[in-house]
VEXKE-529470 format. One line per 4 residues: for each residue x, y, z of C-alpha. Coordinates in steps of 0.25 Angstrom, whole numbers, always signed. Each point is the difference from the previous one (the first is absolute). Last residue first. Example, Ala and Ser with C-alpha at 12.3 -4.5 7.8 and 13.67 -1.06 7.14 Angstrom:
BEGIN
+55:-4:+29  -6:-14:+2
***
This chain:
BEGIN
+51:+129:+12  -13:-5:-6  -12:-5:+7  -9:+8:-10
-7:+11:+8  +8:+1:+13  +14:-4:-6  -2:+8:-12
-4:+12:+9  +12:-1:+9  +9:-2:-12  -5:+13:-6
+3:+7:+13  +14:-6:+0  +2:+7:-14  -4:+13:+6
+9:-2:+12  +12:-3:-9  -2:+11:-10  +14:-3:-5
+6:-13:+2  +15:-3:+0  +0:-2:+15  +13:+5:+8
+8:-10:+6  +4:-6:+14  +5:-15:-1  +1:-11:+10
+12:-9:-5  +8:+2:+13  -12:-4:+8  +4:-14:+5
+15:+1:+1  +1:+11:+10  -13:+1:+8  -6:+14:-2
+4:+14:+5  +13:+1:-8  -7:-5:-13  -11:+10:+2
+10:+12:+3  +8:-3:-13  -13:-1:-8  -6:+13:+5
+13:+8:-2  +1:-5:-15  -15:+3:-1  +2:+15:+5
+13:+2:-8  -6:-5:-13  -14:+0:-3  -10:+6:+10
+1:+15:-2  +0:+1:-15  -9:-12:-1  -11:+7:+7
-9:-11:+6  -2:-15:+0  +10:-9:+7  +1:-15:-1
+5:-8:+12  +5:-14:-4  +0:-15:+4  -9:+1:+13
+3:-9:+11  -12:+5:+8  +7:+3:+13  +13:+3:-6
-6:+10:-11  -9:+6:+11  +12:+2:+10  +8:+7:-11
-11:+9:-5  +1:+11:+11  +15:+1:+1  +1:-1:-15
-8:+12:-2  +9:+8:+10  +12:-4:-8  -6:+5:-13
-4:+13:+6  +14:+2:+6  +6:-3:-13  -9:+10:-7
+3:+11:+10  +15:-3:-1  +0:+0:-15  -8:+13:-1
+8:+8:+11  +4:+11:-9  -14:+3:-4  -4:+2:+14
-14:+7:+0  -4:-5:-13  +4:-14:+4  -8:+0:+13
-12:+5:-7  +1:-11:-10  +2:-10:+11  -12:+5:+7
-10:+0:-12  +5:-13:-6  -2:-7:+14  +13:-6:+5
+5:+6:+13  -14:+5:+6  -6:-12:-6  +9:-9:+8
-4:+6:+13  +10:+8:+8  -8:+9:+9  -15:-3:+3
-11:+10:-3  -7:-8:-11  +5:+10:-11  +14:-4:+4
+10:+8:+8  +15:-1:-5  +9:-9:+7  +2:-6:+14
+12:-8:+1  -5:-13:+4  -2:-6:-14  -11:-2:-10
-14:+3:+7  -10:-8:-8  -10:+10:-5  +1:-3:-15
+0:-15:+2  -14:-3:-2  +2:-12:-8  -10:-9:+7
-11:+10:+5  -13:-9:-2  -1:-1:+15  +3:-15:+0
+10:+1:-12  -2:+2:-14  +10:-8:-7  -3:-3:-15
+2:-14:-4  +10:-7:-9  +6:-6:+13  +4:+14:+4
-4:+12:-8  +3:+13:+9  -5:+14:-2  +8:+12:+5
-3:+15:+5  +8:+13:+0  -7:+13:-2  -1:+11:-10
+7:-10:-9  +8:-12:+3  -7:-14:-2  +8:-11:+6
-3:-14:-7  +3:-12:+7  +3:-14:-5  -3:-15:-1
-2:-6:-14  +10:+9:-7  -4:+13:-7  +2:+3:-14
-12:+8:-3  -14:-1:-5  -8:-9:+10  +10:+1:+12
+4:+14:-2  -14:+4:-3  -5:-7:+13  +11:+7:+8
-5:+13:-5  -14:-2:+5  +5:-4:+14  +8:+13:+0
-12:+8:-4  -9:-6:+11  -12:-7:-6  -13:+5:-6
-9:-8:-10  -12:+6:-7  -11:-7:-8  -7:+11:-8
-12:+9:+3  +9:+12:+1  -6:+6:+13  -3:-13:+6
+13:-6:-3  +7:+12:+6  -7:-1:+13  +1:-15:+1
+15:-1:-3  +3:+13:+8  -7:-5:+13  +8:+11:+8
+4:-4:+14  +10:+11:+1  +3:+9:-12  +8:+13:+1
+8:-3:-13  +14:+1:+7  -6:-7:+12  -5:-12:-7
-6:-10:+10  -11:-10:-1  -2:+1:-15  -12:-10:-2
+2:-8:-12  -6:-13:+4  +14:-5:+2  +3:+11:+10
+9:+11:-3  +11:+6:+8  +6:+13:-7  +4:+5:-13
-10:-3:-12  +1:-9:-11  -14:-1:-8  -5:-10:-10
-13:+3:-8  -7:-11:-7  -2:-8:-13  -4:+12:-8
-7:-1:-13  +9:+6:-11  +4:+14:-4  +3:+6:+13
+2:+15:+1  -13:+3:+7  +3:-11:+11  +14:+7:+1
-6:+14:+3  -10:-7:+10  +12:-6:+7  +8:+13:+1
-12:+8:+5  -3:-11:+10  +14:+0:+6  +0:+15:+1
-13:+0:+7  +5:-11:+10  +13:+8:+3  -8:+13:+2
-9:-7:+10  +11:-7:+7  +8:+13:+2  +15:-2:+3
+7:+12:-5  +6:+1:-14  -13:-5:-7  +5:-8:-12
-1:+6:-14  -7:-8:-10  +7:-9:-10  -4:-8:-13
+6:-11:-9  -6:-7:-12  +4:-14:-5  +9:-5:+10
+4:-15:-2  -4:-9:+12  -2:-12:-10  -15:+1:+2
+1:+14:-6  +1:+13:+9  -7:+13:+2  +8:+8:+9
+1:+8:+13  +9:+8:+8  -2:+8:+12  +9:+12:+2
+10:+7:+8  +8:-10:+8  -6:-12:-8  -7:-12:+8
-14:+1:-5  +2:-9:-12  -12:-3:-8  -3:-12:-10
-11:-1:-9  -1:-13:-8  -4:-3:-15  -8:-11:-7
-1:-6:-13  +14:+3:-5  +6:-12:+8  -11:-9:-4
+6:-12:+7  +5:-10:-10  -5:-11:-9  +7:-7:-12
-8:-9:-9  +6:-14:-3  +3:-4:-14  -8:-11:-6
+8:-12:-3  +12:-3:-7  +14:+5:+3  +6:+14:-3
-8:+8:+9  -3:+15:+1  -8:+3:+12  -14:+5:-2
-7:+13:+3  +1:+9:+13  -13:-5:+7  -4:+9:+11
+0:-1:+15  -6:+10:+11  -12:+4:-8  -10:-8:+9
-4:-9:-11  +14:-3:-3  +3:-3:+14  -11:-9:+2
+4:-8:-13  +14:+0:+5  -5:-6:+13  -8:-11:-6
+11:-4:-10  +10:+0:+11  -8:-9:+8  -3:-10:-11
+15:+0:-4  +3:-4:+14  +9:+9:+9  +14:-2:+2
+3:+15:-2  +11:-1:-11  -6:-12:-7  -14:+5:+0
+5:+14:-5  +7:-7:-11  -12:-7:-4  -8:+12:+0
+10:+7:-9  +9:+11:+4  +2:+15:+1  +8:+6:+11
+8:-7:+11  -2:+10:+11  -15:+4:-2  -4:-14:-6
+5:-8:+12  -6:+10:+11  -13:+0:-8  +0:-16:+1
+4:+0:+14  -10:+10:+4  -11:-7:-6  +5:-13:+6
+0:+6:+14  -14:+6:-2  -5:-14:-4  +7:-7:+12
-6:+9:+11  -11:-10:+4  +11:-12:-1  +9:+8:+10
+13:+5:-5  +10:+1:+12  +3:+14:+5  +14:+5:-1
-3:+8:-13  +11:+2:-9  +3:+13:-7  +4:-3:-14
+13:-4:-8  -1:-4:-15  +7:+13:-4  +14:-4:+5
+8:-5:+12  -8:-12:+4  -5:+0:+14  -14:-3:-2
+2:-9:-11  +0:-13:+7  -11:+5:+9  -10:+2:-12
+3:-14:-5  -2:-6:+15  -13:+8:+0  -5:-7:-12
+2:-13:+8  -7:+5:+12  -12:+5:-9  -2:-14:-4
-14:-1:+5  -5:+12:-8  +8:-4:-13  -8:-13:+0
+7:-14:+1  -4:-10:-11  -6:-13:+4
***
């Protein structure tokens, strides 16, 4: 008696897990939960779309071999996806042998668009209409309120989102937002002092105002998804985002790390050193953000241009002091920096690598890397990954 795809979800999961740590486009975010029979269809849908998204056009038979699902299940799912406008037939593959040539299918990458918003900039909120592949089609910006004013910040966010909805040229899959602060999985911004938000149900509120699906995450957590899906990151890594503030996102075991308070990666207000240091916006002295944020570092360099190398080296050292325990505790393979390359690349990274190796176990973490991301618009692209994951199960 043949085994159904629903009952063999465990064997399908073994195929997924085998590729979860691969260094390449086939990786995806892995769920820690066991796939139950009642969830098998949703699991299979996500597996098929995930495979098509990363591998590109293939025949139904190819898709069956790649996923381990039966041809009957593949045929049913593909028919459903075509009816929903998610998948299209691309034409036949050229073959030299006898027999009917197979029809290629792929996700309809031009059929839908995504809106991404990045609220982390020092002077403006940025947004874009993106393709399903994370490419920017249309970009817009609005001025950021320069004092923490929650109502003004929301009004600017809504203005930007509506302008992008108007600029879109295809049905929208959803809106993804990366914002500074602590964000619950349901899109409630628990705390974002720089924007004046506390307990704001941003996901629900903006979704109602736009009448679209909205996903909200911390900006660094959005950026780490972009590096994982579109970038060159290894399987277990940290991304440190440096802008108006300093925050981090972590992928470990092919899973985003959120923490019990949804504040994993909030390293900006860790005190680095016992020598005091500049006063931080939070009221403490010597926070990492007070040394490393783009705003504070730019101001320090402008005030002491002859001390550029010393200031950059000190900032890199302070950053490594903050991240070394995290790298060691989670056994991370690399740390990726996202921020202004003219400040981070060179002296700052060199000092950070030197300090990281000095403060971790010799012979174990010597190959741990610190590098600058190659991606532009990393939060916007991460916002696209958020929407793809929520709507299609693709990451």
